[in-house]
C-alpha positions as CSV (number, residue, x, y, z in Angstrom):
1,M,26.9,1.2,17.3
2,K,25.0,1.7,14.1
3,N,24.0,5.3,13.0
4,I,20.4,5.5,13.3
5,M,20.0,7.5,10.0
6,D,21.8,4.7,8.2
7,L,19.2,2.3,9.1
8,F,16.5,4.3,7.2
9,S,18.6,4.0,4.0
10,L,17.1,1.8,1.3
11,K,20.2,1.9,-1.0
12,G,20.6,-1.4,-2.8
13,K,16.9,-2.4,-2.2
14,T,14.3,-3.1,-4.9
15,A,10.6,-2.3,-4.2
16,L,7.4,-3.0,-6.0
17,V,4.5,-0.6,-5.4
18,T,1.1,-1.4,-6.8
19,G,-1.0,1.4,-8.0
20,G,2.1,3.6,-7.6
21,Y,1.1,6.1,-10.2
22,R,-1.1,8.4,-8.2
23,G,-2.2,9.3,-4.6
24,I,-0.8,7.4,-1.7
25,G,0.8,4.8,-4.0
26,K,2.8,7.5,-5.9
27,A,3.8,9.3,-2.7
28,V,5.1,6.0,-1.2
29,A,7.0,5.1,-4.5
30,T,8.5,8.4,-4.5
31,A,9.6,8.3,-0.7
32,L,11.2,4.8,-1.2
33,A,13.1,6.1,-4.3
34,Q,14.2,9.2,-2.3
35,A,15.5,6.8,0.4
36,G,17.6,5.0,-2.3
37,A,15.6,2.1,-3.5
38,D,15.0,1.0,-7.1
39,V,11.1,1.1,-7.6
40,A,8.9,-0.9,-9.9
41,I,5.3,0.3,-10.3
42,M,2.5,-2.1,-11.2
43,A,-0.8,-0.7,-12.4
44,R,-3.5,-0.9,-15.1
45,N,-3.0,2.6,-16.4
46,C,-0.1,2.6,-18.8
47,E,0.2,6.2,-19.5
48,A,0.2,7.4,-15.9
49,G,2.3,4.5,-14.8
50,N,5.1,5.0,-17.3
51,K,5.1,8.7,-16.4
52,A,5.4,7.9,-12.7
53,A,8.3,5.5,-13.5
54,E,10.2,8.2,-15.4
55,E,9.7,10.5,-12.4
56,I,11.3,7.8,-10.2
57,T,14.2,7.5,-12.6
58,S,14.8,11.2,-12.4
59,L,15.6,10.7,-8.7
60,G,18.7,8.9,-9.5
61,V,17.5,5.4,-9.0
62,A,16.0,2.8,-11.4
63,G,12.3,3.1,-12.1
64,K,10.3,0.7,-14.2
65,F,6.6,0.3,-15.0
66,Y,4.7,-2.9,-15.3
67,H,1.2,-3.1,-16.8
68,G,-0.7,-5.6,-14.7
69,D,-3.9,-6.5,-12.7
70,V,-3.3,-7.6,-9.1
71,T,-6.3,-9.9,-9.4
72,K,-4.7,-11.9,-12.2
73,K,-2.2,-14.6,-11.0
74,E,-0.4,-14.6,-14.4
75,D,0.1,-10.8,-14.1
76,C,1.5,-11.0,-10.6
77,A,3.8,-13.9,-11.3
78,G,5.1,-12.3,-14.5
79,V,5.8,-8.9,-12.8
80,V,7.6,-10.4,-9.8
81,S,9.6,-12.8,-12.1
82,D,10.8,-9.9,-14.3
83,I,11.7,-7.8,-11.3
84,V,13.9,-10.7,-10.0
85,N,15.4,-11.2,-13.4
86,T,16.1,-7.4,-13.9
87,F,17.1,-6.3,-10.4
88,G,18.3,-9.6,-8.9
89,K,15.8,-9.7,-6.0
90,I,12.6,-8.2,-4.5
91,D,13.1,-6.7,-1.0
92,I,10.0,-4.6,-0.5
93,L,6.4,-5.0,-1.6
94,V,3.8,-2.3,-1.1
95,N,0.3,-3.5,-1.7
96,N,-1.5,-0.2,-2.5
97,A,-3.9,-0.9,-5.3
98,A,-7.4,-0.5,-4.2
99,T,-10.9,0.4,-5.3
100,V,-14.1,1.6,-3.5
101,R,-17.8,1.7,-4.2
102,N,-20.0,3.9,-2.1
103,T,-23.1,1.8,-2.6
104,E,-25.7,0.8,0.1
105,A,-25.6,-2.9,0.9
106,K,-29.2,-3.2,-0.1
107,D,-28.5,-2.0,-3.6
108,M,-25.0,-3.5,-4.2
109,T,-24.8,-6.1,-6.9
110,W,-22.8,-9.3,-6.4
111,E,-20.4,-8.2,-9.2
112,E,-19.8,-4.9,-7.4
113,W,-19.1,-6.6,-4.1
114,N,-16.7,-9.1,-5.7
115,D,-15.0,-6.3,-7.6
116,V,-13.9,-4.6,-4.4
117,I,-13.0,-7.8,-2.5
118,N,-10.9,-9.0,-5.4
119,V,-8.8,-6.0,-5.8
120,N,-8.5,-4.9,-2.2
121,L,-8.1,-8.3,-0.4
122,N,-7.6,-11.2,-2.8
123,G,-5.1,-9.1,-4.9
124,I,-3.1,-8.4,-1.7
125,F,-2.9,-12.2,-0.9
126,L,-2.0,-13.1,-4.4
127,L,0.8,-10.8,-4.9
128,S,2.1,-11.2,-1.3
129,Q,2.3,-15.0,-1.8
130,I,4.2,-14.7,-5.0
131,A,6.6,-12.0,-3.9
132,G,6.8,-13.4,-0.5
133,N,8.0,-16.8,-1.7
134,E,11.0,-14.8,-3.4
135,M,11.6,-13.1,-0.1
136,I,11.5,-16.4,1.8
137,K,14.3,-17.8,-0.6
138,N,16.4,-14.9,0.5
139,K,15.5,-14.9,4.1
140,S,14.7,-11.2,3.9
141,G,11.9,-8.8,2.9
142,S,9.3,-6.3,4.0
143,I,5.7,-6.3,2.9
144,I,3.6,-3.2,3.6
145,N,-0.1,-3.4,3.0
146,I,-2.1,-0.1,2.6
147,S,-5.2,-0.7,4.8
148,S,-7.4,2.1,6.1
149,I,-9.2,3.3,9.2
150,S,-12.2,1.8,7.5
151,S,-10.9,-1.6,8.7
152,M,-11.7,-0.5,12.2
153,I,-14.7,1.7,12.1
154,V,-17.6,2.4,9.8
155,N,-16.9,5.7,8.1
156,V,-19.8,8.1,7.7
157,P,-21.7,9.3,5.9
158,Q,-20.7,7.2,2.9
159,P,-22.1,3.7,2.6
160,Q,-19.1,1.3,1.8
161,C,-19.6,-2.0,3.4
162,S,-17.5,-3.9,0.9
163,Y,-14.6,-1.5,1.3
164,N,-14.7,-1.7,5.0
165,V,-14.8,-5.4,5.0
166,S,-11.9,-5.8,2.5
167,K,-9.8,-3.5,4.6
168,A,-10.6,-5.4,7.8
169,G,-9.4,-8.5,5.9
170,V,-6.3,-6.8,5.0
171,N,-5.5,-6.2,8.7
172,H,-5.9,-9.8,9.7
173,L,-4.1,-11.1,6.6
174,T,-1.2,-8.8,7.7
175,R,-1.0,-10.4,11.1
176,S,-1.4,-14.0,9.8
177,L,1.4,-13.6,7.2
178,A,3.5,-11.9,9.8
179,Y,3.2,-14.9,12.1
180,E,3.8,-17.4,9.4
181,W,6.8,-15.6,7.8
182,A,8.6,-14.3,10.8
183,K,10.8,-17.4,10.9
184,Y,12.0,-16.5,7.4
185,N,12.9,-12.8,8.4
186,V,10.1,-11.6,6.2
187,R,8.2,-8.8,7.9
188,V,4.6,-7.9,7.1
189,N,3.0,-4.7,8.4
190,A,0.0,-2.4,7.4
191,I,-0.5,1.3,7.2
192,A,-4.0,2.3,8.0
193,P,-4.6,6.0,6.8
194,G,-7.4,8.2,7.6
195,Y,-8.8,10.6,5.1
196,V,-5.9,11.7,2.7
197,E,-6.1,14.2,-0.1
198,T,-6.0,11.8,-3.1
199,E,-7.8,11.5,-6.4
200,L,-9.9,8.7,-4.8
201,L,-11.3,11.2,-2.3
202,E,-11.9,14.0,-4.8
203,F,-15.6,12.9,-5.1
204,G,-16.3,14.1,-1.5
205,L,-13.7,16.6,-0.4
206,T,-15.6,19.7,-1.7
207,T,-19.0,18.5,-0.5
208,E,-20.8,18.2,2.8
209,M,-19.4,14.7,3.0
210,G,-15.9,16.2,3.1
211,K,-16.9,18.8,5.7
212,T,-18.1,15.9,7.9
213,W,-14.8,14.0,7.6
214,I,-12.8,17.1,8.6
215,D,-15.2,18.0,11.4
216,M,-14.7,14.5,12.8
217,T,-11.0,14.7,12.6
218,P,-9.5,16.4,15.7
219,M,-6.6,17.9,13.6
220,K,-9.3,19.4,11.5
221,R,-7.7,18.5,8.1
222,V,-7.1,15.6,5.8
223,G,-3.7,14.1,5.4
224,K,-1.3,14.6,2.6
225,P,0.1,11.7,0.6
226,Y,3.7,12.4,1.5
227,E,2.9,11.9,5.2
228,I,2.2,8.2,4.4
229,G,5.5,8.1,2.5
230,G,7.6,8.7,5.7
231,L,6.0,5.9,7.5
232,A,6.5,3.6,4.5
233,I,10.3,4.3,4.5
234,Y,10.3,3.3,8.2
235,L,8.5,0.0,7.7
236,A,10.6,-0.8,4.6
237,S,13.9,-0.1,6.2
238,D,16.1,-1.8,8.9
239,A,15.0,0.9,11.2
240,S,12.0,-1.3,11.8
241,S,13.7,-4.6,11.8
242,Y,11.9,-5.8,15.0
243,M,8.5,-4.8,13.8
244,T,6.1,-7.1,12.2
245,G,2.3,-7.9,12.3
246,S,1.5,-4.2,13.2
247,V,-1.3,-2.1,11.8
248,V,-0.1,1.6,12.1
249,V,-2.9,4.2,12.1
250,I,-2.2,7.6,10.7
251,D,-5.4,9.6,10.7
252,G,-5.1,12.9,12.5
253,A,-6.7,11.3,15.6
254,Y,-10.0,10.5,13.7
255,T,-10.3,7.0,15.5
256,V,-9.6,8.2,19.1
257,I,-13.1,9.6,19.4
């Protein structure tokens, strides 16, 4: 019988985390590294990305930063190709890079709408397709998409229709890819966090908006990035080897009421 704790080990695995230099992305990248994986970070912020990669390396595994835009096919293909050449394979992909615009639908420009959809949904498909084809060759892999409770509800009071729609798309893309790639032993799951204390939420946490979020959360607090990291280890590891096509909510019970 296998030791259950051994199933959580990611030693010998190689992971790519987009937007892994801050917030949830950084927490997930750190958690994967602490579980033994070599971790590559892809982002547009070179200074912060390189620093995050150095912190990964300090944990005793290989860390590498790649400058790239998830909406550009050549960037995604180049990063995945270099990871395969450098590490021999790609075992784990965490699609975390995202953007948000809190603009009312009546005022939103076409450019603003497309910016959110391109990063949050099209970018996930693009990188999943490229990395997924490498995983298919190896008949093994785990893709983790960072969704949001915004995929299931309309958050209040901020107006963010483009973000909500993009994350709803992420959920169904997750299920669709999970179905198509199950026969290749490539698993695809999503994490749907509630409000988490990150740089992306700084705009509202100290305002009445933030008070509303906490008041509507039964646990009466926002989440911490590391609390997402633990779930990512599970989904990336053999501990979840029979799990695919799931969207896992982690939100302090926000969506139960």
